[in-house]
C-alpha positions as CSV (number, residue, x, y, z in Angstrom):
1,I,-145.4,93.9,89.3
2,C,-143.1,96.3,91.1
3,L,-142.8,93.9,94.0
4,L,-141.9,91.1,91.6
5,A,-139.3,93.3,89.8
6,T,-137.8,94.3,93.1
7,C,-137.5,90.7,94.2
8,L,-135.9,89.6,91.0
9,S,-133.4,92.4,90.9
10,G,-132.5,91.8,94.5
11,A,-132.0,88.1,93.7
12,A,-129.8,89.0,90.8
13,L,-127.7,91.3,93.0
14,A,-127.4,88.6,95.6
15,A,-126.2,86.0,93.1
16,K,-122.5,85.4,93.3
17,K,-120.4,86.5,90.4
18,P,-117.8,84.1,89.3
19,T,-114.4,85.0,90.9
20,A,-111.3,85.4,88.8
21,P,-108.6,82.9,89.6
22,A,-106.1,84.0,92.2
23,V,-103.0,85.6,90.8
24,W,-99.8,83.7,91.6
25,A,-97.6,86.3,93.2
26,Q,-94.5,84.2,93.3
27,E,-94.5,83.0,89.7
28,P,-90.9,82.3,88.6
29,D,-89.1,83.3,85.4
30,S,-86.4,80.7,86.1
31,F,-85.7,77.4,87.9
32,M,-82.5,76.8,89.9
33,G,-81.1,79.9,88.4
34,I,-81.8,78.9,84.8
35,R,-84.0,81.4,83.0
36,F,-86.8,80.1,80.7
37,D,-86.1,82.8,78.1
38,K,-82.4,82.1,77.7
39,K,-80.7,79.5,75.6
40,L,-79.8,76.6,77.8
41,E,-76.3,76.3,76.2
42,Y,-75.5,79.8,77.5
43,S,-77.1,79.3,80.9
44,I,-75.0,76.3,82.1
45,P,-71.9,74.7,80.7
46,L,-71.5,71.3,79.1
47,C,-70.4,68.7,81.7
48,P,-66.8,67.6,81.6
49,S,-66.1,64.2,80.1
50,G,-65.1,61.4,82.5
51,Y,-66.5,59.7,85.5
52,E,-65.9,62.5,88.1
53,L,-69.0,64.0,89.6
54,P,-69.3,67.7,88.6
55,K,-68.7,70.2,91.3
56,E,-71.1,72.7,89.7
57,M,-74.3,72.5,87.7
58,C,-73.7,71.4,84.1
59,R,-75.6,69.8,81.3
60,E,-75.0,66.6,79.4
61,A,-75.1,66.7,75.5
62,P,-78.8,66.7,74.4
63,Y,-80.7,63.7,73.3
64,Q,-83.7,64.8,71.2
65,N,-83.9,68.2,72.9
66,L,-83.6,66.6,76.4
67,Y,-80.7,67.7,78.6
68,V,-79.8,65.8,81.7
69,I,-78.5,68.3,84.3
70,Q,-75.8,67.2,86.7
71,G,-74.3,68.8,89.8
72,A,-77.5,70.5,90.8
73,P,-77.5,71.9,94.4
74,S,-78.9,69.9,97.4
75,I,-82.4,71.0,98.2
76,G,-82.8,68.9,101.4
77,L,-84.1,65.7,99.9
78,V,-82.8,62.6,101.7
79,G,-82.7,60.5,98.6
80,G,-81.5,63.2,96.2
81,Y,-83.1,64.0,92.9
82,Q,-82.6,63.9,89.2
83,L,-83.1,67.0,87.0
84,S,-83.5,67.4,83.2
85,A,-84.6,70.1,80.9
86,M,-86.4,70.2,77.6
87,A,-85.2,72.9,75.2
88,K,-86.8,72.5,71.8
89,N,-85.7,75.8,70.3
90,S,-82.6,76.2,72.6
91,A,-84.7,78.2,75.1
92,V,-85.9,76.1,78.1
93,D,-89.4,74.8,77.7
94,S,-89.6,72.7,80.8
95,F,-87.7,71.2,83.7
96,Y,-88.5,67.7,85.1
97,L,-87.3,66.8,88.6
98,T,-87.8,63.3,90.0
99,A,-87.2,62.1,93.5
100,S,-88.2,59.2,95.8
101,T,-91.8,59.2,97.0
102,E,-90.4,59.1,100.5
103,D,-89.2,62.7,99.9
104,F,-92.5,64.0,98.5
105,S,-93.5,65.9,101.7
106,R,-90.1,67.6,101.8
107,L,-90.2,68.4,98.1
108,A,-93.7,69.9,98.6
109,E,-92.4,72.0,101.5
110,V,-89.5,73.3,99.5
111,F,-91.8,74.3,96.6
112,I,-94.4,75.9,98.9
113,A,-91.6,77.9,100.6
114,K,-90.3,79.1,97.3
115,Y,-93.5,79.6,95.2
116,G,-96.2,80.1,97.8
117,Q,-99.3,78.0,98.3
118,P,-100.4,76.0,95.2
119,T,-103.3,77.3,93.2
120,K,-104.8,73.8,93.1
121,K,-104.5,70.6,95.3
122,S,-106.0,67.3,94.4
123,L,-106.1,63.7,95.6
124,E,-106.9,60.8,93.4
125,T,-106.7,57.1,93.8
126,V,-104.2,55.2,91.6
127,K,-104.2,51.4,91.3
128,T,-101.2,49.2,90.6
129,K,-101.4,46.3,88.2
130,G,-101.1,44.1,91.3
131,G,-104.3,45.6,92.7
132,G,-102.9,47.9,95.3
133,S,-104.4,51.4,95.8
134,F,-102.6,54.6,96.7
135,A,-103.7,58.2,97.2
136,N,-101.9,60.3,94.6
137,E,-101.4,63.9,95.8
138,S,-101.0,66.6,93.2
139,L,-100.1,70.2,93.8
140,E,-100.4,72.7,91.0
141,W,-99.3,76.3,90.5
142,Q,-100.9,78.0,87.5
143,G,-99.4,81.3,86.4
144,K,-99.6,83.6,83.4
145,N,-96.3,82.3,82.0
146,V,-95.4,79.2,84.0
147,E,-97.1,76.1,85.3
148,I,-95.7,73.8,88.1
149,I,-97.2,70.3,88.8
150,L,-95.9,68.3,91.7
151,Q,-97.1,64.6,91.9
152,K,-96.5,62.1,94.7
153,F,-96.7,59.2,92.2
154,D,-95.5,59.7,88.7
155,G,-95.2,56.6,86.5
156,D,-94.7,54.2,89.5
157,I,-95.2,54.2,93.2
158,N,-91.5,54.9,93.9
159,T,-91.2,58.2,92.0
160,S,-92.4,61.7,92.8
161,S,-92.0,64.4,90.3
162,A,-92.1,68.2,89.7
163,T,-92.7,69.5,86.2
164,I,-92.0,73.2,85.7
165,R,-93.0,74.4,82.2
166,T,-93.8,77.5,80.3
167,V,-97.3,78.1,79.2
168,S,-96.0,78.8,75.6
169,S,-94.5,75.3,75.5
170,I,-97.8,73.8,76.6
171,T,-99.6,75.7,73.8
172,R,-97.0,74.7,71.3
173,S,-97.1,71.0,72.3
174,I,-100.9,71.0,71.9
175,K,-100.6,72.6,68.5
176,D,-97.9,70.1,67.4
177,G,-100.1,67.2,68.6
178,D,-103.1,68.6,66.7
179,D,-101.0,69.0,63.5
180,K,-99.8,65.4,63.8
181,V,-103.4,64.2,64.1
182,K,-104.5,66.2,61.1
183,S,-101.5,64.9,59.1
184,A,-102.3,61.3,60.0
185,A,-106.0,61.9,59.2
186,S,-105.2,63.3,55.8
187,K,-103.6,60.0,54.9
188,L,-106.8,58.0,55.5
């Protein structure tokens, strides 16, 4: 009996304990100089009217809490990029950056240089309506307050994206979705 107890306790000690997820040491509190906890209206000015390209970063008038940001700095992408921000309660909830898939490798290099190695990498096959298959690469950084997701293909095979959002906005979005489902269900 003692031998059996010793073997079992030794096996229990040898069993691996689940490891805690790695802490993201380079988790940001802002993106391109715009802080998540500040009102967007105070962070960057409204873009001037007219057709002239802005010389500094500015925001367009919002459309349903979505702000298109113009005049963002070059980050080394050959095809350039588009940037927008969601600010539901004036503070920034998320940023959405889109670029050409041809720039995905450069975009990934820039994000890794700034934020460190992703906490998760994945590859999945996506198929087009025409039957073509592509390997969609996804890089994720999960932090205590911020999540970043980089996708090689987002919506179509010509667009790569980076979504930078606060964990609190993710939680709020899930709750809002649940509330809408409950509201709809109550009408049945």
